[in-house]
N, C-alpha and C positions, 0 to 999 in steps of 0.2 A: 263290134268294138264297145264293152262299157262305152260313154259318157266320159270324157277326158277335162276332168275343171284350167281351168291357167292365168296363173296369177296375170297381169295386165298393169300389173307401174299401181295407179291410182286406181285400179279401176276387175272387176272381177272375174273370170267368164263362166260360163256353168253352161248345164243340159236346160232347157226349154223345161217348163215346167206349170202344173196344174193339179195340185193336191190337197191335204187340208194345211198344209205347212206356208204353203208362194204357189199363187197363183198367175202364172204373164194371160190369161188369157184379158184381161182388162187394159192391158199392156199393149200389146198386140196390137189392140182393139184400135187404139189408135195409132197404130200405124195403119193401117185400113182389112191386117186381116182379122179374119170375122169367122172364119170355117168352125166348125166347135171342134173336129179331128184337127186341125193343123199342130195342137203339140204330140198329141198319141202316137200322128206318121214322120217328123222329126224324134221321137224318142224310135220309132222300127228301122227308122232308116240309120242310122244308127250302131241296130246291132246287124242290118246287113252292108254296110259299108255301102251304101248308098251317095253316101249324102250328108254330109258332119256338120252341129249346127251349134251354135253361142247361143243365151237372153248375156250380152255387155250391161252387165250389172253395179250397182253402187254401192260400193262394199260396204256398207251399216249397215244399211235400210234390206241389201238382193233385190232392190224394185231392177223390173227387167228399165233400161232405156235407145238401145238399139239389137238387131241381131244383125250376127255375123255369119258364116253358113257357106261350108266348102261343097264340090260336086266333084270327085273323081271321074279324070276319063280316060278310056283304054288307053295311051296312049303313052298318058307316065305323067297327066299333065292336070294340071287342078282349077273350075274354075272360083275368083272366091266375092261375097257379093255383100251389102247389108245393105239395111236401113238404116238410120238417125232416128227418133223420137223430137221433134223442137226443143234448138235450142242443146242439146248433147250431139250436135260434129263431133265435135272435141275427144269422146269416151270414146269410137264409131272407128275413129282415125288410129286411136290405142290400138283396140282391140284386133283390129287389122292389119297394122303388126306384127305386133302375137301369136294370131294366127295363124300368116306369114309366115312365119320361126318355127311354128310347128307344123304345117302341111310340109313345108322341105323337108324339117330334121325327126321330128316322130312316121310320118305317115308316107317322104321316101317320094311324095306328086315335087314336082315344080309348075310354083303356084304361076299363075298368062300375070306378062310385066298388068305396070302399074299404069 
């Protein structure tokens, strides 16, 4: 599956990136994620549908302020989790609500209860 962008009201969710236009690695490092292969691995997981992840971004700058992930399970449920940079819990909450709707509607999975 190709990565899907989601509009979450004041926030926009997109695939993680590390290219000549947008590099999420510094923002990921501020969240404790320093693995140089992390962005490539997350991209590959979209392809094999083993995990779906989104960068929750400021819409005007595309800066990553949080990350949300969905891990499908064989029983038709899904684990949704995420983290936010300091001061961006509101963005995480809005993103999680949008991802829950996507998980149910587009992926046909039942998210774990909150």
